[in-house]
Every structure is written in structure tokens, then in C-alpha cells.
C-alpha positions as CSV (number, residue, x, y, z in Angstrom):
1,M,22.8,-144.2,54.6
2,S,22.0,-140.4,56.2
3,R,18.7,-139.7,56.5
4,L,19.3,-136.0,56.4
5,G,17.3,-135.4,52.8
6,F,16.2,-132.3,53.8
7,L,19.6,-130.8,53.9
8,R,20.3,-132.2,50.1
9,P,20.4,-129.7,47.1
10,D,16.9,-131.4,45.8
11,F,14.9,-130.9,48.4
12,L,16.0,-127.8,49.1
13,L,15.0,-126.8,45.0
14,F,12.3,-128.8,46.1
15,I,11.1,-126.1,48.5
16,C,11.6,-123.3,45.8
17,L,9.5,-125.1,43.0
18,F,6.9,-125.9,45.4
19,A,6.9,-122.3,46.7
20,L,6.4,-120.7,43.6
21,F,3.7,-123.4,42.9
22,V,1.7,-122.0,45.6
23,S,2.4,-118.5,45.3
24,V,1.1,-118.9,41.6
25,V,-2.5,-120.5,42.8
26,A,-2.8,-118.2,46.0
27,L,-2.0,-114.9,44.7
28,H,-3.0,-115.0,40.7
29,R,-6.8,-115.5,38.5
30,I,-6.2,-118.6,36.9
31,S,-6.7,-118.9,33.5
32,Q,-6.0,-121.5,30.5
33,T,-2.5,-120.6,30.0
34,H,-1.8,-120.6,34.2
35,K,-4.1,-123.9,34.3
36,V,-0.9,-125.7,31.9
37,Y,1.1,-123.7,33.2
38,L,0.6,-125.0,36.6
39,A,0.3,-128.8,35.1
40,F,4.1,-128.3,33.7
41,H,4.8,-126.3,37.1
42,F,3.7,-129.4,38.9
43,V,5.4,-132.2,36.8
44,M,9.1,-129.9,37.2
45,M,8.7,-130.5,40.9
46,L,8.3,-134.3,40.4
47,W,12.0,-134.5,39.4
48,P,14.0,-133.0,42.7
49,L,11.4,-135.0,44.7
50,G,12.1,-138.0,43.8
51,Q,15.6,-136.9,43.5
52,F,15.8,-136.2,47.4
53,A,13.7,-138.8,48.4
54,V,16.2,-141.6,47.3
55,R,18.6,-140.5,49.5
56,T,16.0,-140.7,52.4
57,T,15.5,-144.8,52.5
58,D,17.8,-148.3,52.4
59,F,14.7,-150.0,51.0
60,P,15.3,-150.9,47.2
61,D,11.7,-151.3,46.3
62,F,11.2,-147.4,47.8
63,Q,14.4,-145.9,46.2
64,L,13.1,-147.9,42.6
65,F,9.5,-146.1,43.1
66,Y,11.2,-142.8,43.9
67,L,13.3,-143.0,40.6
68,N,10.5,-143.9,38.8
69,L,8.7,-141.1,40.3
70,S,11.4,-138.6,38.5
71,F,11.7,-140.2,35.4
72,V,8.5,-140.1,34.8
73,A,8.3,-136.9,35.2
74,L,10.6,-136.2,33.1
75,S,9.6,-138.3,30.4
76,L,6.2,-136.0,30.8
77,L,9.1,-132.7,30.8
78,G,9.5,-132.6,27.6
79,P,5.7,-132.7,26.2
80,G,4.9,-129.9,29.1
81,W,7.2,-127.8,27.8
82,L,6.0,-128.4,24.7
83,I,2.6,-127.4,25.3
84,F,3.0,-125.1,27.2
85,V,4.8,-122.4,24.4
86,L,2.2,-123.6,22.2
87,F,-0.6,-122.1,24.9
88,L,1.9,-119.3,25.5
89,T,2.3,-118.5,21.7
90,Q,-1.2,-118.5,20.8
91,R,-0.6,-121.9,18.7
92,S,-2.7,-124.5,21.3
93,H,-4.9,-125.0,17.6
94,Q,-2.0,-127.5,16.8
95,L,-2.8,-129.6,20.0
96,R,-6.8,-130.5,18.2
97,S,-7.5,-133.8,18.6
98,W,-4.9,-136.8,16.5
99,R,-2.2,-134.1,16.8
100,L,-2.4,-134.3,20.7
101,G,-2.1,-138.1,20.1
102,V,1.1,-137.3,18.2
103,C,2.7,-135.1,20.5
104,L,2.1,-137.3,23.5
105,A,3.2,-140.7,22.0
106,P,6.8,-140.6,22.5
107,A,6.5,-139.4,26.3
108,L,4.3,-142.6,26.9
109,V,6.7,-144.6,25.4
110,C,9.5,-143.8,27.4
111,V,7.0,-143.6,30.8
112,A,6.3,-147.4,29.6
113,S,10.4,-148.0,29.5
114,V,10.4,-146.2,32.7
115,V,7.9,-148.5,34.7
116,W,8.6,-151.5,32.7
117,N,12.4,-151.7,32.6
118,P,12.4,-154.8,30.8
119,G,16.0,-156.9,31.6
120,H,17.2,-153.7,33.3
121,A,17.5,-152.0,30.0
122,F,16.6,-148.8,31.5
123,L,18.4,-148.7,34.8
124,K,19.6,-151.6,37.0
125,P,21.2,-151.3,40.9
126,V,24.9,-151.3,42.2
127,D,25.0,-153.6,44.6
128,G,21.5,-154.0,45.2
129,M,20.9,-150.6,46.0
130,Y,19.4,-147.9,43.5
131,D,21.6,-144.4,44.9
132,Q,23.9,-145.8,42.8
133,R,22.9,-147.2,39.2
134,E,23.9,-147.9,36.0
135,Y,21.9,-146.1,32.8
136,G,20.8,-148.7,29.5
137,T,19.7,-148.2,26.3
138,L,16.2,-146.8,27.3
139,F,17.7,-144.2,29.4
140,W,19.5,-142.8,26.7
141,L,16.3,-143.3,24.5
142,L,14.8,-140.9,27.0
143,T,17.4,-138.7,26.9
144,L,16.9,-138.6,23.1
145,V,13.4,-137.8,23.0
146,Q,13.6,-134.6,25.5
147,F,16.2,-133.1,23.9
148,A,13.7,-133.7,20.4
149,Y,10.7,-132.4,22.7
150,F,12.5,-129.1,23.2
151,F,14.7,-128.2,20.4
152,Y,10.8,-128.8,18.6
153,A,9.7,-126.3,21.5
154,L,12.9,-124.1,20.5
155,I,11.8,-124.1,16.6
156,N,8.0,-122.5,17.8
157,M,9.8,-120.0,19.6
158,F,12.1,-118.9,17.5
159,Q,9.3,-118.4,14.8
160,A,6.6,-117.2,17.4
161,I,9.5,-114.0,18.4
162,R,9.9,-113.1,14.5
163,T,5.7,-113.0,13.9
164,V,5.1,-110.4,16.9
165,R,4.2,-107.2,16.8
166,T,4.4,-105.7,20.1
167,S,7.8,-105.3,22.6
168,N,5.9,-106.9,25.1
169,E,5.0,-109.7,23.4
170,R,8.9,-109.8,22.1
171,K,9.8,-109.6,25.9
172,Q,7.8,-112.3,26.9
173,L,9.0,-114.8,24.4
174,A,12.1,-114.1,24.8
175,T,12.1,-114.6,28.8
176,T,10.7,-117.8,28.1
177,L,13.4,-118.6,25.5
178,V,16.1,-118.4,28.1
179,G,14.3,-120.4,30.2
180,M,14.4,-122.8,27.9
181,F,18.0,-122.2,27.4
182,V,19.0,-122.9,31.0
183,L,17.0,-126.4,31.8
184,T,18.8,-127.2,28.8
185,L,22.5,-126.5,29.3
186,F,21.5,-127.4,32.9
187,A,19.8,-130.9,32.0
188,A,23.1,-131.4,29.4
189,I,25.8,-130.3,32.3
190,D,24.3,-133.0,34.6
191,L,23.9,-135.3,32.0
192,M,27.7,-135.4,31.0
193,V,28.9,-134.8,34.4
194,N,26.7,-137.2,36.5
195,V,26.5,-139.7,34.1
196,L,29.2,-140.1,31.2
197,L,31.9,-138.4,33.7
198,S,30.6,-140.1,37.0
199,D,33.7,-142.7,37.0
200,W,36.7,-139.6,36.9
201,L,34.4,-136.6,38.5
202,P,32.1,-136.1,41.8
203,I,28.8,-136.7,41.7
204,I,27.5,-133.0,41.7
205,P,24.0,-133.2,42.9
206,G,21.1,-130.9,42.3
207,L,22.5,-129.9,39.0
208,M,18.9,-130.7,36.9
209,S,16.9,-129.3,39.8
210,L,18.9,-126.2,39.9
211,G,18.3,-126.2,36.3
212,I,14.5,-126.5,36.5
213,L,14.3,-123.8,39.5
214,L,15.8,-121.1,37.4
215,S,13.8,-122.1,34.4
216,D,11.0,-122.3,36.3
217,I,11.8,-118.4,37.8
218,C,11.6,-117.6,34.1
219,F,8.3,-118.9,33.0
220,V,7.0,-116.8,35.9
221,V,8.6,-113.4,34.8
222,A,7.5,-114.0,31.7
223,I,3.7,-114.9,32.7
224,Y,3.2,-112.3,35.1
225,R,5.5,-109.4,33.7
226,Y,4.7,-109.7,30.3
227,G,2.0,-111.8,30.5
228,M,-0.6,-110.1,28.1
229,F,-2.0,-112.9,26.8
230,D,-4.1,-113.8,29.2
231,I,-5.2,-110.4,30.4
232,L,-6.3,-110.4,27.0
233,S,-8.4,-113.7,26.8
234,M,-10.1,-112.2,30.1
235,A,-11.1,-109.2,28.3
236,Q,-12.5,-111.0,25.2
237,R,-14.1,-113.6,27.2
238,D,-15.7,-110.9,29.3
239,L,-16.5,-108.7,26.2
240,F,-18.1,-111.5,24.2
241,H,-20.6,-112.1,26.9
242,H,-21.4,-108.7,27.8
243,I,-21.2,-106.6,24.1
244,A,-25.2,-105.6,23.2
245,I,-24.5,-107.4,19.3
246,G,-25.5,-111.2,19.6
247,I,-22.8,-113.4,18.3
248,V,-22.7,-117.4,17.7
249,V,-19.8,-119.6,17.0
250,V,-20.9,-122.6,15.0
251,D,-18.6,-125.6,13.6
252,E,-18.7,-126.6,10.2
253,N,-21.7,-128.4,10.6
254,G,-23.7,-125.6,12.1
255,K,-23.4,-127.5,15.1
256,V,-23.5,-123.6,18.2
257,L,-20.1,-124.1,20.2
258,E,-20.5,-120.6,22.3
259,V,-23.5,-118.1,22.2
260,N,-23.4,-114.5,24.1
261,R,-26.1,-113.5,26.2
262,G,-26.7,-110.7,23.3
263,A,-28.1,-113.2,21.2
264,A,-31.0,-113.7,23.2
265,P,-33.8,-111.0,21.3
266,F,-32.5,-112.7,18.2
267,F,-33.2,-116.5,18.8
268,R,-32.8,-119.1,21.4
269,L,-29.8,-121.6,21.6
270,S,-27.5,-123.4,23.8
271,K,-24.5,-124.6,23.2
272,G,-24.4,-128.1,21.3
273,D,-27.8,-127.1,19.4
274,R,-27.7,-127.1,15.4
275,F,-28.1,-123.4,14.2
276,E,-29.8,-123.5,10.5
277,M,-29.5,-120.1,8.9
278,E,-32.3,-121.2,6.8
279,K,-34.6,-121.7,9.2
280,Y,-33.8,-118.2,11.1
281,L,-34.5,-116.5,7.3
282,S,-37.2,-118.7,6.3
283,P,-40.0,-116.2,6.6
284,L,-38.1,-113.9,4.1
285,Q,-36.6,-116.4,1.6
286,M,-39.2,-114.5,-1.2
287,Q,-37.0,-111.9,-1.1
288,G,-33.9,-111.9,-4.2
289,E,-31.4,-110.0,-1.9
290,V,-32.3,-113.0,0.9
291,N,-31.6,-116.0,-1.5
292,E,-28.4,-114.5,-2.8
293,F,-27.6,-114.8,0.9
294,L,-28.2,-118.1,1.6
295,Y,-26.9,-119.7,-1.5
296,R,-23.6,-118.2,-0.6
297,Y,-23.8,-119.3,2.9
298,R,-24.1,-122.7,1.6
299,H,-22.2,-123.4,-1.3
300,H,-19.0,-120.8,0.1
301,P,-18.1,-122.1,4.0
302,G,-14.9,-119.8,3.9
303,E,-16.4,-116.1,2.6
304,R,-17.3,-113.2,4.3
305,M,-20.6,-112.1,3.7
306,R,-23.0,-109.6,5.2
307,T,-27.2,-108.9,4.6
308,E,-29.6,-106.6,5.8
309,I,-32.8,-107.9,6.6
310,T,-36.2,-106.7,8.3
311,L,-38.0,-108.9,10.3
312,G,-41.8,-109.2,10.0
313,E,-44.5,-106.7,11.3
314,S,-41.9,-105.4,13.8
315,G,-40.3,-103.6,11.0
316,R,-37.0,-104.7,13.3
317,H,-33.8,-104.0,11.1
318,V,-30.7,-106.6,11.8
319,S,-27.6,-106.7,10.5
320,I,-26.1,-110.4,9.7
321,Q,-22.4,-110.6,9.1
322,I,-20.8,-113.6,9.2
323,S,-16.6,-114.8,9.3
324,P,-15.4,-117.8,8.8
325,V,-12.7,-119.8,11.2
326,L,-10.3,-121.1,8.9
327,D,-7.4,-123.4,9.9
328,H,-3.4,-123.2,9.4
329,V,-4.3,-124.5,5.9
330,R,-7.2,-122.0,5.1
331,Q,-9.8,-124.6,5.4
332,A,-13.1,-123.0,7.0
333,I,-13.5,-125.2,10.2
334,G,-16.3,-122.8,11.5
335,R,-17.7,-119.7,11.5
336,V,-18.8,-116.9,13.6
337,I,-22.4,-115.3,13.1
338,T,-23.3,-111.5,14.7
339,F,-26.9,-110.3,14.4
340,H,-26.7,-106.6,15.3
341,D,-30.0,-104.5,15.9
342,V,-29.6,-101.4,13.2
343,T,-33.3,-100.4,13.4
344,E,-33.0,-97.1,15.3
345,L,-29.8,-96.5,13.3
346,R,-31.6,-97.3,10.4
347,K,-34.3,-94.5,11.3
348,L,-30.9,-91.9,12.0
349,V,-29.7,-92.6,9.0
350,D,-32.9,-92.0,6.6
351,E,-33.8,-89.2,8.7
352,M,-30.1,-87.7,7.8
353,N,-31.2,-88.9,3.7
354,R,-34.1,-86.8,4.2
355,K,-32.2,-83.4,5.7
356,N,-29.5,-84.4,3.6
357,E,-31.9,-84.2,0.2
358,A,-33.0,-81.2,1.5
359,L,-30.4,-79.5,2.1
360,H,-28.8,-80.5,-1.6
361,E,-31.8,-78.8,-2.9
362,R,-31.1,-75.6,-0.5
363,N,-27.6,-75.8,-1.6
364,L,-28.5,-76.1,-5.4
365,E,-30.6,-72.9,-4.9
366,L,-27.5,-71.0,-3.1
367,I,-25.3,-72.2,-6.3
368,A,-27.9,-70.6,-8.4
369,I,-27.7,-67.1,-6.6
370,Q,-23.8,-67.4,-6.5
371,E,-23.4,-67.7,-9.9
372,E,-26.0,-64.8,-10.7
373,L,-24.0,-62.9,-8.2
374,F,-21.3,-63.4,-9.9
375,R,-22.0,-62.4,-13.2
376,V,-23.6,-59.4,-11.5
377,N,-20.1,-58.9,-9.8
378,Q,-18.4,-59.3,-13.0
379,K,-20.6,-56.6,-15.2
380,L,-20.4,-54.2,-12.4
381,E,-16.8,-54.5,-12.0
382,Q,-16.9,-54.2,-16.6
383,M,-18.8,-51.3,-16.1
384,A,-16.4,-49.4,-12.8
385,V,-13.8,-49.4,-15.2
386,T,-14.7,-49.2,-18.7
387,D,-16.7,-46.8,-21.2
388,S,-20.2,-48.4,-21.7
389,L,-20.3,-47.2,-25.6
390,T,-16.9,-48.0,-27.2
391,G,-15.7,-50.8,-24.8
392,C,-12.6,-48.9,-23.7
393,Y,-11.2,-48.7,-20.5
394,N,-11.7,-45.5,-18.3
395,R,-9.7,-42.3,-17.3
396,R,-9.9,-43.8,-13.7
397,F,-8.4,-47.2,-14.4
398,L,-6.3,-45.6,-16.8
399,M,-5.1,-43.4,-14.4
400,N,-4.9,-46.0,-11.8
401,Q,-2.9,-48.6,-14.1
402,L,-0.2,-45.5,-15.3
403,E,0.6,-45.1,-11.5
404,H,1.7,-48.7,-11.2
405,E,3.4,-49.0,-14.8
406,V,5.3,-45.9,-14.7
407,L,7.4,-46.9,-11.5
408,L,7.9,-50.2,-12.7
409,N,9.1,-48.3,-16.6
410,A,11.5,-46.1,-14.1
411,R,13.0,-48.4,-11.7
412,H,13.8,-50.8,-14.5
413,R,14.5,-48.2,-17.3
414,V,11.6,-49.5,-19.5
415,P,10.7,-47.3,-22.7
416,F,7.0,-46.4,-22.9
417,S,5.2,-44.0,-25.2
418,V,1.5,-42.0,-24.6
419,F,-0.9,-41.3,-27.9
420,L,-3.2,-38.8,-26.8
421,F,-5.5,-38.4,-29.6
422,D,-9.1,-36.9,-30.6
423,I,-11.6,-37.0,-34.0
424,D,-11.2,-34.0,-36.1
425,Y,-14.0,-31.8,-36.2
426,F,-16.6,-34.2,-34.5
427,K,-18.6,-30.9,-33.0
428,Q,-19.9,-30.4,-36.8
429,I,-20.3,-34.2,-37.7
430,N,-22.9,-34.0,-34.3
431,D,-24.1,-30.7,-35.5
432,R,-25.0,-32.2,-39.1
433,Y,-26.3,-35.3,-38.6
434,G,-26.7,-35.6,-34.9
435,H,-25.9,-37.6,-31.9
436,V,-26.6,-41.1,-33.2
437,I,-24.5,-40.5,-35.6
438,G,-21.8,-39.4,-33.5
439,D,-22.0,-42.0,-31.3
440,E,-21.5,-44.2,-34.4
441,V,-18.4,-42.3,-34.6
442,I,-16.8,-42.5,-31.8
443,R,-18.1,-46.6,-31.8
444,A,-16.3,-46.7,-35.0
445,T,-13.3,-45.0,-34.2
446,S,-12.8,-47.0,-31.3
447,D,-13.3,-50.2,-32.7
448,A,-10.4,-49.2,-35.9
449,V,-7.7,-47.9,-33.3
450,R,-8.2,-50.7,-31.6
451,S,-7.6,-53.4,-34.2
452,Q,-4.5,-51.9,-34.6
453,L,-3.3,-51.8,-30.7
454,R,-1.8,-55.2,-28.7
455,R,-2.5,-57.1,-25.9
456,T,-0.6,-55.2,-23.5
457,D,-1.2,-51.9,-24.7
458,I,-4.1,-50.0,-22.6
459,F,-6.9,-48.2,-24.5
460,A,-9.0,-45.7,-22.7
461,R,-11.0,-42.7,-23.4
462,Y,-10.5,-39.8,-21.9
463,G,-13.6,-37.5,-22.6
464,G,-15.7,-36.8,-25.0
465,E,-14.2,-37.6,-28.7
466,E,-10.5,-37.5,-27.2
467,F,-9.0,-41.0,-26.4
468,T,-5.4,-42.1,-25.3
469,V,-3.1,-44.8,-25.7
470,Y,-0.5,-46.4,-22.9
471,L,2.3,-48.0,-24.7
472,P,4.7,-50.5,-22.6
473,H,8.6,-51.0,-23.4
474,T,7.6,-49.0,-26.8
475,N,10.6,-46.2,-28.0
476,R,10.0,-43.3,-30.1
477,Q,10.6,-45.4,-33.5
478,Q,8.3,-47.8,-32.9
479,A,5.6,-44.8,-31.9
480,E,6.0,-43.4,-35.3
481,V,5.1,-46.7,-36.7
482,L,2.3,-47.7,-35.0
483,A,0.9,-44.0,-35.0
484,Q,1.1,-44.3,-38.7
485,R,-1.0,-47.0,-38.8
486,I,-3.3,-46.1,-36.7
487,M,-3.9,-42.5,-38.4
488,Q,-4.3,-45.1,-41.9
489,A,-6.4,-47.5,-39.8
490,V,-9.1,-44.5,-39.0
491,S,-9.1,-42.6,-42.6
492,D,-9.7,-46.1,-43.7
493,N,-12.9,-46.2,-41.7
494,V,-16.2,-44.9,-43.2
495,V,-19.8,-44.4,-41.3
496,Q,-23.1,-44.4,-43.4
497,A,-25.1,-41.7,-42.4
498,G,-28.5,-42.2,-44.4
499,E,-27.4,-42.0,-47.9
500,E,-23.6,-40.0,-47.2
501,R,-20.7,-41.1,-46.1
502,V,-18.7,-39.8,-43.2
503,S,-15.5,-40.0,-43.1
504,I,-13.3,-39.5,-40.1
505,T,-9.5,-38.5,-39.1
506,I,-8.2,-37.8,-36.3
507,S,-5.0,-35.6,-34.3
508,M,-3.0,-37.3,-32.4
509,G,0.2,-35.9,-29.8
510,I,2.8,-38.4,-28.7
511,V,5.1,-38.5,-25.7
512,S,8.2,-41.7,-25.2
513,E,9.4,-41.8,-22.0
514,E,13.6,-43.2,-23.1
515,Q,15.6,-42.1,-20.4
516,D,18.4,-44.4,-19.2
517,A,17.7,-43.0,-15.2
518,L,13.9,-41.7,-14.6
519,Y,13.4,-40.4,-11.0
520,I,9.7,-40.3,-9.9
521,D,9.2,-38.7,-6.7
522,N,5.4,-37.9,-7.0
523,V,4.4,-40.3,-9.6
524,K,0.4,-38.0,-9.4
525,E,2.2,-34.7,-10.7
526,Y,4.4,-36.9,-13.1
527,L,1.4,-37.9,-15.1
528,R,-0.3,-34.8,-14.9
529,E,2.5,-33.3,-15.9
530,L,3.1,-36.2,-18.8
531,F,-0.7,-35.6,-20.0
532,S,0.6,-31.8,-20.2
533,R,3.1,-32.2,-22.8
534,A,0.4,-34.8,-25.1
535,D,-2.0,-32.4,-24.7
536,A,0.3,-29.6,-25.9
537,A,1.6,-31.5,-28.5
538,L,-2.3,-32.7,-29.6
539,Y,-3.5,-28.4,-29.7
540,I,-0.4,-28.2,-32.7
541,A,-1.7,-30.7,-34.4
542,K,-5.1,-29.2,-34.4
543,N,-3.6,-25.8,-35.0
544,E,-1.4,-27.1,-38.2
545,G,-4.3,-28.5,-40.1
546,R,-5.7,-31.6,-37.8
547,N,-5.1,-35.1,-39.6
548,R,-1.5,-35.4,-38.3
549,V,1.0,-36.8,-35.9
550,V,2.8,-34.4,-33.4
551,Y,5.3,-35.5,-31.1
552,A,5.9,-33.8,-27.8
553,Q,8.8,-31.6,-26.5
554,S,11.1,-34.0,-24.2
555,G,10.4,-33.0,-20.5
């Protein structure tokens, strides 16, 4: 038999796997996931090592030893693969206590069947030599168990891929999944060609070893190209121990599983000690809020809770937060307790509250001043556009409004009318009854006229006892009806002057614009001409005996 085993494919593939193993150990920081991977990698190397070693000796006992080494490695390959996948998908909590034993039990049965090989039920030599061999029932049991491990690992991988959120994690799991399919495919081909069809097809050495190498390359790429889990775990560990907040992790019985350096200012605890919240808060248990917090701590282990306490005479304020650690069925199996010294923060908050109160008082004063200024401005605006005696608009406001209104009316061919009237014999009323009665006559006349107007009409005091009314959307016929109502309302109005009754009448000039098209070049000049026509009509009404309405001539 040839002793040149180092030229066989299994030997070359073993060298490649060994080189990968050395590179992982030498070039990278070893984390928890790396440790699991290296153990898995070591198991994978044993298969090609045993396969090529069988061909290097003619002694049946040594051949059997090498074969047992290969098949023991193969028996452990399935659980090793599954454990690696669980760590990679952050589901290693499924391997706690008895579950790890259940996971390893089928593989250990296979290892026992390989080593014991009762009645050659696993394999038996051909012509007393193991380089040619026949496989028995226990071999097929081992094959079935390994494929069961592989399929269970595949299920976990598919579930993890559906739940990951980042593309980097998805790429990592997808690359690992490719490696799993590659190994499964080559294992199936090796079983088919070199076992089931060995009587009809030539033996092809190294198929299983090649599948192991290719899958291992995929695993290495998954860890080092997309391996964010290990970087995060390292960062989390460093953050845990260097953060200023005190953190204690306890199990359901209060035993300390982990404590960071930030907890030293609050208490002295080590791993394995028992943390008693009641003892820690015992000086403060007279406070009602603390009693309620302790009650919830004892009886509601699965509840998030928070409280803030003041420690002794030092006056330190400490914020305590508790977050439960839940298993897959949402049962509390531990707690993460954080202690944060918020004394400076509390001082800042109190100072800010005092400043906010002072600022709030100043804001109220400013709001009161603003409201007063608003009322004064409203009053000033009202005084700027109205007549103080009658409450009518003043002449300036009227002319400003008309400059805008008549342009719109001319553009859209909207009819409008203007009344210009004054109180008859007003000078005689003033001379006979005095200015107080005269002012009352002006006020009563404006009230009577205003009672007949619409909201859209603009009523203004033109000067002295003279008034004007702008009537939008009003043609001559409508203006005539409204003028008669106004004349009647004024004449029905009587002012009491002592024991005498003062009757009031007015004379009115009306201008109505109803042109189909009106072009206005200079609006101010147009208004002067318009009021000149109304004034001429008013002059005619006075000359004809007063207490009447006269329509101005068309412009």
C-alpha cells in the first residue's frame, strides 16, 4: 500500500483547514463566538485527518483508530454546527442547563456506537483491512442523526434571517447558510458516490473534506466580513464596565451574576454575593413611596420600575431603575438594576424650576402689558378713523376707502351711489338751544340714519353738520327708496331741549353711477368731481326749501 498519504486530497484539504485555523487564532481577537467557531473548526479538521491517515498504514488496528477518529468527529459535527449557528444568531440561551444535554445526547450515542462497534454493526473490514470496509446499521443511524442536526440548524437560520433588521446581519446569516448548504450537498454526494454506488462507480476521495473546507471558508467570511455581533459584544462589555452608572445583574433569587465598576460608590458587591434591595433601602423605609417600590420589587419581578431616593445626611439623589430579564416564555429569570447619581442633575432641575417660575411671572406681566397695549392700539385705531361725537367714520377714512372701492366698481361694472346731506337750520338750533343740544341733534341724526343702513354701507361725517353715505351695489332706484327711508327716520326723530321738542330734517344730494363701462384715470380727481356733483345737488335741495332729496346730473 502506498505511503504517500500526503499527496491525497484529504491531506491537502486538512492542511488548508489547519492554515485557516492558525490564521483565525493568530490574526483576530478571540471572542465568545470565535471560541465556539474554533471548537467547531477543530472538529471539522479531524475528518480529513483520519481519512488520509487510514491510507498511511497497513496495520488494521491503526486503520481502525483513524477511522474512529474521523467518524467521532463526524458524530460531533452536527451538534457543533447547531451550537455555532445558535451563537451566531444570538440564540445561545436555548443551550442552558438540560437543553444542552438534550442537544448533545444523540451525538454522544453516535460516538458510543462508533467506538464500541458491537458486532461490526457500524463498519467491518474487508479481507481484514479497513481501507476497504462495509457499513452497517449504526452507520446509517449516524448519517440520519447528522442530517437531523443539519436540518434543525437550517430551520434556526431561516427563522433568524426573517427577523434580522440590518442588511449586514442578513448578509452574515445568508453567507453562513450557503456554507451549510455546501457541506450538506457534498456530504450527500460523498454518501451517494462512495457508499451507495461504490460497487458501480469509482471511489472519489476527498468529497466530504472538500465540502468541509468550502463551508468553513463561508463561515470565516461570515464572521470576519459581516461579523458585527462580536464587535458589538466587545463594545457592550467595555461599556458595561466603564460607564459611570452602577449596574448590577441578578438572578431570580437575588444572586449577583455581574456587577460593574460604576456600582462601587453605592455598595460593595462581587459576583456570587446576594443583593438585598430591602437592606439597601432600610434607612428610608419610613417613606411611603419607598414602601410601594419595595412591594412592587418583591411581588412583581417581571415589571419595569423606577424610583428616586435621597441618601441620608449627604443629600445625594440616586435614581434606581429595574428592568426584568425574561426567557422565551416571558418568565422573569433575572433583573438588571441600575444606580445613577442624579444629585447635580437634581440641583440643576431645581435651579431651572426657580428660574422658570420667575420667568413665568415676568411673562404674565408682559402678557398683561401686551393686552393693555393692544386695547390702547385698538382705541387709537378707532379714534384715527372715526368721529368721536357720532361714532361715524371720519372724512379721511371715507376718502381712502372710496379710492379703492370706486376702482373695483369701475373694473367690474358694479353700480354705486353716494348720499351727501346736512341738517336743516342747524345754525339756528345752535344759536337758540346752545351747542350741547346741537351736539345731541347731530348724534341723534347720525343714529337715525345708521339704523337704516346696511353693513356694507360706509357712513361718515363729512364736516360740521354735513354727512355722507357710500352705498355699494346700489343703483338709482334702490338709492331713491333708501333715501326716502332715511328722510322719514330723521323726521320721526325728536330731541328734547328742556320742555321743548326740537324737530329735525335734512336735505340730501344723491349721485348714482351706473355706466356699463367706466374708465378712471385719476381716482382722486374723479372723487373730487363726484362730490362736487353731490354738493351741487345738495345746494339745489336747500334752495328749493330743504327737507328734500335732489339727484345730481349725470357726469
